[in-house]
MIGUTOR-645410 format. One record per residue (C-alpha): residue in three letters; x, y, z; residue number from 1. Coordinates in nm, 2 decimals, decimal comma, always signed. Layout:
! MIGUTOR-645410
<res ala&x X&y Y&z Z&n NUM> .
...
! end
This chain:
! MIGUTOR-645410
<res unk&x -18,11&y -18,43&z -9,74&n 1> .
<res unk&x -18,17&y -18,08&z -9,88&n 2> .
<res unk&x -18,02&y -17,79&z -9,68&n 3> .
<res unk&x -18,22&y -17,65&z -9,39&n 4> .
<res unk&x -18,14&y -17,31&z -9,54&n 5> .
<res unk&x -18,37&y -17,37&z -9,84&n 6> .
<res unk&x -18,73&y -17,26&z -9,81&n 7> .
<res unk&x -19,00&y -17,53&z -9,78&n 8> .
<res unk&x -19,16&y -17,40&z -10,10&n 9> .
<res unk&x -18,84&y -17,45&z -10,29&n 10> .
<res unk&x -18,80&y -17,80&z -10,14&n 11> .
<res unk&x -19,15&y -17,89&z -10,26&n 12> .
<res unk&x -19,08&y -17,76&z -10,61&n 13> .
<res unk&x -18,75&y -17,94&z -10,64&n 14> .
<res unk&x -18,90&y -18,27&z -10,51&n 15> .
<res unk&x -19,18&y -18,24&z -10,76&n 16> .
<res unk&x -18,96&y -18,16&z -11,06&n 17> .
<res unk&x -18,73&y -18,45&z -10,98&n 18> .
<res unk&x -19,01&y -18,71&z -10,97&n 19> .
<res unk&x -19,08&y -18,76&z -10,60&n 20> .
<res unk&x -19,43&y -18,82&z -10,47&n 21> .
<res unk&x -19,37&y -18,67&z -10,12&n 22> .
<res unk&x -19,14&y -18,48&z -9,89&n 23> .
<res unk&x -19,07&y -18,51&z -9,51&n 24> .
<res unk&x -18,99&y -18,16&z -9,39&n 25> .
<res unk&x -18,89&y -18,03&z -9,05&n 26> .
<res unk&x -19,12&y -17,83&z -8,82&n 27> .
<res unk&x -18,88&y -17,54&z -8,85&n 28> .
<res unk&x -18,94&y -17,53&z -9,23&n 29> .
<res unk&x -19,28&y -17,37&z -9,15&n 30> .
<res unk&x -19,17&y -17,07&z -8,95&n 31> .
<res unk&x -19,32&y -16,76&z -9,11&n 32> .
<res unk&x -19,48&y -16,96&z -9,40&n 33> .
<res unk&x -19,85&y -16,95&z -9,48&n 34> .
<res unk&x -19,99&y -17,30&z -9,46&n 35> .
<res unk&x -20,22&y -17,23&z -9,75&n 36> .
<res unk&x -19,92&y -17,15&z -9,97&n 37> .
<res unk&x -19,76&y -17,48&z -9,87&n 38> .
<res unk&x -20,07&y -17,68&z -9,96&n 39> .
<res unk&x -20,11&y -17,49&z -10,29&n 40> .
<res unk&x -19,75&y -17,56&z -10,38&n 41> .
<res unk&x -19,79&y -17,93&z -10,30&n 42> .
<res unk&x -20,10&y -17,94&z -10,52&n 43> .
<res unk&x -19,92&y -17,76&z -10,80&n 44> .
<res unk&x -19,62&y -18,00&z -10,79&n 45> .
<res unk&x -19,80&y -18,32&z -10,70&n 46> .
<res unk&x -19,63&y -18,36&z -10,36&n 47> .
<res unk&x -19,77&y -18,51&z -10,04&n 48> .
<res unk&x -19,64&y -18,44&z -9,69&n 49> .
<res unk&x -19,72&y -18,77&z -9,51&n 50> .
<res unk&x -19,48&y -18,71&z -9,22&n 51> .
<res unk&x -19,31&y -18,42&z -9,05&n 52> .
<res unk&x -19,00&y -18,41&z -8,82&n 53> .
<res unk&x -19,02&y -18,40&z -8,51&n 54> .
<res unk&x -19,11&y -18,41&z -8,15&n 55> .
<res unk&x -18,85&y -18,52&z -7,89&n 56> .
<res unk&x -18,77&y -18,51&z -7,52&n 57> .
<res unk&x -19,12&y -18,62&z -7,42&n 58> .
<res unk&x -18,99&y -18,96&z -7,31&n 59> .
<res unk&x -18,73&y -18,84&z -7,06&n 60> .
<res unk&x -18,86&y -18,49&z -7,00&n 61> .
<res unk&x -18,57&y -18,33&z -7,18&n 62> .
<res unk&x -18,71&y -18,01&z -7,31&n 63> .
<res unk&x -18,38&y -17,88&z -7,44&n 64> .
<res unk&x -18,42&y -18,10&z -7,74&n 65> .
<res unk&x -18,70&y -17,87&z -7,85&n 66> .
<res unk&x -18,55&y -17,55&z -7,71&n 67> .
<res unk&x -18,77&y -17,53&z -7,40&n 68> .
<res unk&x -18,75&y -17,62&z -7,03&n 69> .
<res unk&x -18,77&y -17,97&z -6,88&n 70> .
<res unk&x -19,12&y -17,93&z -6,74&n 71> .
<res unk&x -19,34&y -18,22&z -6,86&n 72> .
<res unk&x -19,65&y -18,02&z -6,93&n 73> .
<res unk&x -19,45&y -17,76&z -7,12&n 74> .
<res unk&x -19,30&y -18,04&z -7,33&n 75> .
<res unk&x -19,64&y -18,19&z -7,40&n 76> .
<res unk&x -19,77&y -17,84&z -7,50&n 77> .
<res unk&x -19,48&y -17,79&z -7,74&n 78> .
<res unk&x -19,54&y -18,14&z -7,89&n 79> .
<res unk&x -19,90&y -18,04&z -7,94&n 80> .
<res unk&x -19,80&y -17,71&z -8,11&n 81> .
<res unk&x -19,58&y -17,90&z -8,35&n 82> .
<res unk&x -19,86&y -18,14&z -8,42&n 83> .
<res unk&x -20,09&y -17,85&z -8,50&n 84> .
<res unk&x -19,84&y -17,72&z -8,75&n 85> .
<res unk&x -19,85&y -18,06&z -8,92&n 86> .
<res unk&x -20,23&y -18,05&z -8,93&n 87> .
<res unk&x -20,22&y -17,70&z -9,08&n 88> .
<res unk&x -20,03&y -17,82&z -9,39&n 89> .
<res unk&x -20,23&y -18,14&z -9,42&n 90> .
<res unk&x -19,98&y -18,38&z -9,26&n 91> .
<res unk&x -20,11&y -18,68&z -9,07&n 92> .
<res unk&x -19,80&y -18,81&z -8,89&n 93> .
<res unk&x -19,53&y -18,64&z -8,68&n 94> .
<res unk&x -19,21&y -18,84&z -8,61&n 95> .
<res unk&x -19,16&y -18,89&z -8,23&n 96> .
<res unk&x -18,81&y -18,96&z -8,11&n 97> .
<res unk&x -18,79&y -19,16&z -7,79&n 98> .
<res unk&x -18,52&y -19,15&z -7,53&n 99> .
<res unk&x -18,19&y -18,97&z -7,59&n 100> .
<res unk&x -18,03&y -19,10&z -7,27&n 101> .
<res unk&x -17,68&y -19,00&z -7,36&n 102> .
<res unk&x -17,77&y -18,65&z -7,26&n 103> .
<res unk&x -17,78&y -18,75&z -6,90&n 104> .
<res unk&x -18,16&y -18,76&z -6,85&n 105> .
<res unk&x -18,33&y -19,05&z -6,68&n 106> .
<res unk&x -18,53&y -19,27&z -6,92&n 107> .
<res unk&x -18,81&y -19,48&z -6,76&n 108> .
<res unk&x -19,00&y -19,73&z -6,97&n 109> .
<res unk&x -19,33&y -19,70&z -6,78&n 110> .
<res unk&x -19,32&y -19,32&z -6,78&n 111> .
<res unk&x -19,24&y -19,33&z -7,15&n 112> .
<res unk&x -19,55&y -19,54&z -7,21&n 113> .
<res unk&x -19,76&y -19,30&z -7,01&n 114> .
<res unk&x -19,63&y -18,99&z -7,19&n 115> .
<res unk&x -19,67&y -19,15&z -7,53&n 116> .
<res unk&x -20,03&y -19,23&z -7,44&n 117> .
<res unk&x -20,08&y -18,86&z -7,38&n 118> .
<res unk&x -19,95&y -18,78&z -7,72&n 119> .
<res unk&x -20,17&y -19,04&z -7,89&n 120> .
<res unk&x -20,48&y -18,89&z -7,73&n 121> .
<res unk&x -20,38&y -18,54&z -7,85&n 122> .
<res unk&x -20,31&y -18,68&z -8,19&n 123> .
<res unk&x -20,66&y -18,83&z -8,21&n 124> .
<res unk&x -20,81&y -18,50&z -8,11&n 125> .
<res unk&x -20,63&y -18,28&z -8,35&n 126> .
<res unk&x -20,57&y -18,51&z -8,65&n 127> .
<res unk&x -20,19&y -18,57&z -8,64&n 128> .
<res unk&x -20,06&y -18,89&z -8,49&n 129> .
<res unk&x -19,71&y -18,94&z -8,34&n 130> .
<res unk&x -19,51&y -19,23&z -8,49&n 131> .
<res unk&x -19,20&y -19,37&z -8,31&n 132> .
<res unk&x -18,86&y -19,38&z -8,48&n 133> .
<res unk&x -18,59&y -19,55&z -8,28&n 134> .
<res unk&x -18,24&y -19,41&z -8,29&n 135> .
<res unk&x -17,97&y -19,66&z -8,34&n 136> .
<res unk&x -17,69&y -19,47&z -8,16&n 137> .
<res unk&x -17,86&y -19,37&z -7,84&n 138> .
<res unk&x -18,14&y -19,41&z -7,59&n 139> .
<res unk&x -18,35&y -19,68&z -7,43&n 140> .
<res unk&x -18,53&y -19,76&z -7,76&n 141> .
<res unk&x -18,24&y -19,80&z -8,00&n 142> .
<res unk&x -18,33&y -20,10&z -8,21&n 143> .
<res unk&x -18,62&y -20,26&z -8,39&n 144> .
<res unk&x -18,71&y -20,50&z -8,12&n 145> .
<res unk&x -18,73&y -20,25&z -7,83&n 146> .
<res unk&x -18,93&y -20,02&z -8,06&n 147> .
<res unk&x -19,17&y -20,30&z -8,16&n 148> .
<res unk&x -19,21&y -20,39&z -7,79&n 149> .
<res unk&x -19,29&y -20,03&z -7,71&n 150> .
<res unk&x -19,56&y -19,98&z -7,98&n 151> .
<res unk&x -19,72&y -20,31&z -7,89&n 152> .
<res unk&x -19,81&y -20,15&z -7,56&n 153> .
<res unk&x -20,07&y -19,95&z -7,75&n 154> .
<res unk&x -20,25&y -20,20&z -7,97&n 155> .
<res unk&x -20,36&y -20,06&z -8,30&n 156> .
<res unk&x -20,30&y -19,70&z -8,20&n 157> .
<res unk&x -19,92&y -19,68&z -8,25&n 158> .
<res unk&x -19,70&y -19,72&z -8,55&n 159> .
<res unk&x -19,33&y -19,71&z -8,60&n 160> .
<res unk&x -19,07&y -19,57&z -8,85&n 161> .
<res unk&x -18,82&y -19,82&z -8,97&n 162> .
<res unk&x -18,49&y -19,67&z -9,09&n 163> .
<res unk&x -18,22&y -19,88&z -9,27&n 164> .
<res unk&x -17,94&y -19,68&z -9,10&n 165> .
<res unk&x -18,08&y -19,70&z -8,75&n 166> .
<res unk&x -18,14&y -20,08&z -8,80&n 167> .
<res unk&x -17,77&y -20,11&z -8,88&n 168> .
<res unk&x -17,65&y -19,86&z -8,62&n 169> .
<res unk&x -17,84&y -20,03&z -8,34&n 170> .
<res unk&x -17,66&y -20,35&z -8,41&n 171> .
<res unk&x -17,95&y -20,51&z -8,60&n 172> .
<res unk&x -18,01&y -20,66&z -8,94&n 173> .
<res unk&x -18,22&y -20,55&z -9,24&n 174> .
<res unk&x -18,41&y -20,88&z -9,18&n 175> .
<res unk&x -18,52&y -20,77&z -8,83&n 176> .
<res unk&x -18,86&y -20,64&z -8,94&n 177> .
<res unk&x -18,96&y -20,93&z -9,17&n 178> .
<res unk&x -19,23&y -21,05&z -8,94&n 179> .
<res unk&x -19,40&y -20,72&z -8,87&n 180> .
<res unk&x -19,75&y -20,65&z -8,99&n 181> .
<res unk&x -19,73&y -20,37&z -9,24&n 182> .
<res unk&x -20,01&y -20,19&z -9,06&n 183> .
<res unk&x -19,77&y -20,11&z -8,78&n 184> .
<res unk&x -19,53&y -19,91&z -9,00&n 185> .
<res unk&x -19,60&y -19,55&z -9,09&n 186> .
<res unk&x -19,30&y -19,49&z -9,32&n 187> .
<res unk&x -18,97&y -19,64&z -9,41&n 188> .
<res unk&x -18,65&y -19,44&z -9,41&n 189> .
<res unk&x -18,35&y -19,53&z -9,62&n 190> .
<res unk&x -17,98&y -19,42&z -9,63&n 191> .
<res unk&x -17,64&y -19,58&z -9,62&n 192> .
<res unk&x -17,34&y -19,58&z -9,39&n 193> .
<res unk&x -16,99&y -19,47&z -9,47&n 194> .
<res unk&x -16,77&y -19,78&z -9,51&n 195> .
<res unk&x -16,47&y -19,62&z -9,35&n 196> .
<res unk&x -16,63&y -19,56&z -9,01&n 197> .
<res unk&x -16,69&y -19,84&z -8,75&n 198> .
<res unk&x -17,06&y -19,89&z -8,65&n 199> .
<res unk&x -17,01&y -19,79&z -8,29&n 200> .
<res unk&x -16,85&y -19,46&z -8,39&n 201> .
<res unk&x -17,10&y -19,38&z -8,67&n 202> .
<res unk&x -17,31&y -19,06&z -8,65&n 203> .
<res unk&x -17,60&y -18,93&z -8,85&n 204> .
<res unk&x -17,37&y -18,69&z -9,04&n 205> .
<res unk&x -17,17&y -18,98&z -9,16&n 206> .
<res unk&x -17,46&y -19,12&z -9,36&n 207> .
<res unk&x -17,41&y -19,15&z -9,74&n 208> .
<res unk&x -17,63&y -19,20&z -10,04&n 209> .
<res unk&x -17,80&y -19,54&z -10,09&n 210> .
<res unk&x -17,56&y -19,79&z -10,25&n 211> .
<res unk&x -17,25&y -19,59&z -10,16&n 212> .
<res unk&x -17,20&y -19,75&z -9,82&n 213> .
<res unk&x -17,19&y -20,08&z -9,63&n 214> .
<res unk&x -17,56&y -20,16&z -9,56&n 215> .
<res unk&x -17,73&y -20,42&z -9,78&n 216> .
<res unk&x -18,00&y -20,19&z -9,91&n 217> .
<res unk&x -18,11&y -20,42&z -10,19&n 218> .
<res unk&x -18,21&y -20,67&z -9,93&n 219> .
<res unk&x -18,37&y -20,40&z -9,72&n 220> .
<res unk&x -18,58&y -20,29&z -10,02&n 221> .
<res unk&x -18,68&y -20,65&z -10,10&n 222> .
<res unk&x -18,79&y -20,70&z -9,74&n 223> .
<res unk&x -19,00&y -20,38&z -9,75&n 224> .
<res unk&x -19,18&y -20,54&z -10,05&n 225> .
<res unk&x -19,20&y -20,88&z -9,89&n 226> .
<res unk&x -19,42&y -20,75&z -9,60&n 227> .
<res unk&x -19,65&y -20,59&z -9,85&n 228> .
<res unk&x -19,58&y -20,23&z -9,75&n 229> .
<res unk&x -19,71&y -19,98&z -10,01&n 230> .
<res unk&x -19,66&y -19,65&z -9,83&n 231> .
<res unk&x -19,39&y -19,39&z -9,85&n 232> .
<res unk&x -19,01&y -19,47&z -9,84&n 233> .
<res unk&x -18,81&y -19,16&z -9,75&n 234> .
<res unk&x -18,45&y -19,10&z -9,83&n 235> .
<res unk&x -18,27&y -18,90&z -9,56&n 236> .
<res unk&x -17,90&y -18,84&z -9,57&n 237> .
<res unk&x -17,78&y -18,59&z -9,31&n 238> .
<res unk&x -17,44&y -18,53&z -9,47&n 239> .
<res unk&x -17,36&y -18,16&z -9,53&n 240> .
<res unk&x -17,12&y -18,25&z -9,81&n 241> .
<res unk&x -17,42&y -18,31&z -10,02&n 242> .
<res unk&x -17,55&y -17,96&z -9,97&n 243> .
<res unk&x -17,29&y -17,83&z -10,22&n 244> .
<res unk&x -17,45&y -18,03&z -10,50&n 245> .
<res unk&x -17,71&y -17,87&z -10,71&n 246> .
<res unk&x -18,03&y -17,96&z -10,53&n 247> .
<res unk&x -18,23&y -18,07&z -10,84&n 248> .
<res unk&x -17,94&y -18,29&z -10,96&n 249> .
<res unk&x -17,91&y -18,44&z -10,61&n 250> .
<res unk&x -18,28&y -18,52&z -10,60&n 251> .
<res unk&x -18,28&y -18,67&z -10,95&n 252> .
<res unk&x -17,99&y -18,89&z -10,85&n 253> .
<res unk&x -18,17&y -18,99&z -10,53&n 254> .
<res unk&x -18,49&y -19,10&z -10,70&n 255> .
<res unk&x -18,28&y -19,29&z -10,96&n 256> .
<res unk&x -18,12&y -19,48&z -10,68&n 257> .
<res unk&x -18,45&y -19,55&z -10,51&n 258> .
<res unk&x -18,61&y -19,68&z -10,83&n 259> .
<res unk&x -18,31&y -19,91&z -10,88&n 260> .
<res unk&x -18,36&y -20,05&z -10,54&n 261> .
<res unk&x -18,74&y -20,09&z -10,53&n 262> .
<res unk&x -18,85&y -20,14&z -10,89&n 263> .
! end
């Protein structure tokens, strides 16, 4: 939600001042930043970093998504490097994006299972676990049900991210996850969808602030509470129009909306 041009230390300070308990940054936020400075800033402002974004391309060997070649081992090594960055700042989860098949790469379910197993083993070794987030607009795993089927391949080892926008964008409902065990969810994401754009044409940049769009977020929030989830809910609105707003004012407005939905 906050501009990628803003430093991670400034993002932490603004999140803390506005009343948030945590922040979900991007791996690129930590380029040329001392991890100890990040951890001290988090401590000073009462902020946790439960999740970090992202590793991608591992499912279909599409290294271009992380700025590298398409060699499987190179992709796994880049995923490990990013997981190590997460560990260095005290973060225990990295969001793993599954297939982006619209890019022309072949997505194979069985290979995806094999490759994710590799990532889980790396995660256990270094202390940062990958957690799957399905993407509603693309890929072999583009809705709650296919993502649930995928993580079930790994027993208790795998968890998923459930995003209100991707539930809707993938053609699903905010009721889809009502029967999930809360232990299978790492984090919830929340944002809304521009009312003027058809679902099939909707893109991430068209997201809007919670309660400004067409998704029934009150029911989404109620369902999060119904399953007994007590972890982090992250607001993520990739709409560059919001970057012109004073970031502290934007965050204060964001947490006001979240409290209205969840409290």
